[in-house]
C-alpha positions in Angstrom: -3.6 -36.1 -4.0 -0.4 -34.7 -2.7 3.0 -36.0 -3.9 6.4 -35.8 -2.1 9.6 -36.9 -3.8 12.9 -37.5 -2.0 16.1 -38.6 -3.6 15.3 -42.3 -3.1 11.6 -42.6 -2.3 8.2 -41.2 -3.5 5.2 -40.7 -1.4 1.5 -39.9 -2.1 -1.3 -38.9 0.2 -5.0 -38.4 -0.5 -6.1 -35.6 1.7 -9.7 -34.5 2.4 -9.5 -30.7 2.2 -12.8 -30.1 4.0 -11.8 -31.9 7.2 -8.0 -31.7 6.8 -7.4 -35.4 7.3 -5.4 -37.9 5.3 -7.7 -40.5 3.7 -4.9 -42.8 2.6 -1.3 -42.9 1.8 1.0 -45.0 -0.4 4.8 -44.9 -0.8 7.7 -46.7 -2.4 8.5 -48.0 1.1 5.4 -50.2 1.2 6.5 -53.8 1.5 5.2 -55.1 -1.9 6.9 -52.2 -3.7 10.2 -52.0 -1.7 11.0 -55.7 -2.3 10.8 -55.3 -6.1 14.2 -54.4 -7.6 13.2 -51.7 -10.1 14.4 -48.2 -10.9 12.9 -45.1 -9.3 10.6 -44.4 -12.3 9.1 -47.9 -12.2 8.7 -47.5 -8.4 6.7 -44.3 -9.0 4.4 -46.2 -11.5 3.8 -48.9 -8.8 3.0 -46.3 -6.2 0.5 -44.6 -8.6 -1.2 -48.0 -9.3 -1.3 -48.7 -5.5 -2.8 -45.3 -4.7 -5.4 -45.8 -7.4 -6.4 -49.2 -6.1 -6.6 -48.0 -2.5 -8.6 -44.9 -3.4 -11.1 -46.8 -5.5 -11.6 -49.2 -2.6 -12.3 -46.2 -0.3 -14.8 -44.9 -2.9 -12.7 -41.9 -4.1 -12.6 -41.8 -7.9 -11.8 -38.1 -8.6 -8.9 -36.1 -7.1 -7.0 -32.9 -7.5 -3.3 -33.6 -8.3 -0.9 -31.5 -6.2 2.7 -32.0 -7.4 4.1 -29.7 -4.7 6.2 -27.6 -7.0 7.9 -30.5 -8.7 8.2 -30.3 -12.5 5.7 -32.6 -14.3 8.1 -35.1 -15.8 10.0 -38.2 -14.7 8.8 -39.8 -11.6 5.9 -37.4 -11.0 4.6 -37.9 -14.5 4.9 -41.7 -14.1 3.0 -41.7 -10.9 0.2 -39.5 -12.3 -0.1 -41.6 -15.5 -0.2 -44.9 -13.5 -2.9 -43.4 -11.2 -5.0 -42.4 -14.3 -4.6 -45.9 -15.8 -5.7 -47.3 -12.4 -9.0 -45.4 -12.7 -8.5 -42.1 -10.9 -9.8 -39.0 -12.6 -7.8 -35.7 -12.2 
């Protein structure tokens, strides 16, 4: 589970390391998240929940969390906590 954070958006990808392919992706630019008027931390929570739902639907329930060098606080922590609440195991 790889996370990228820009100034305005947050993106997450589930990547299969064995084959090097992206299994699924979710971002704050998804229609159902983008139309909600919430702050960036709340957006990260929504992206985490969406990523957890999509991954469980694909049969993925355990991931390795790659924060890509970002400090584990703020939006990154919110996304990870929401994904854990959604059922993903890190």
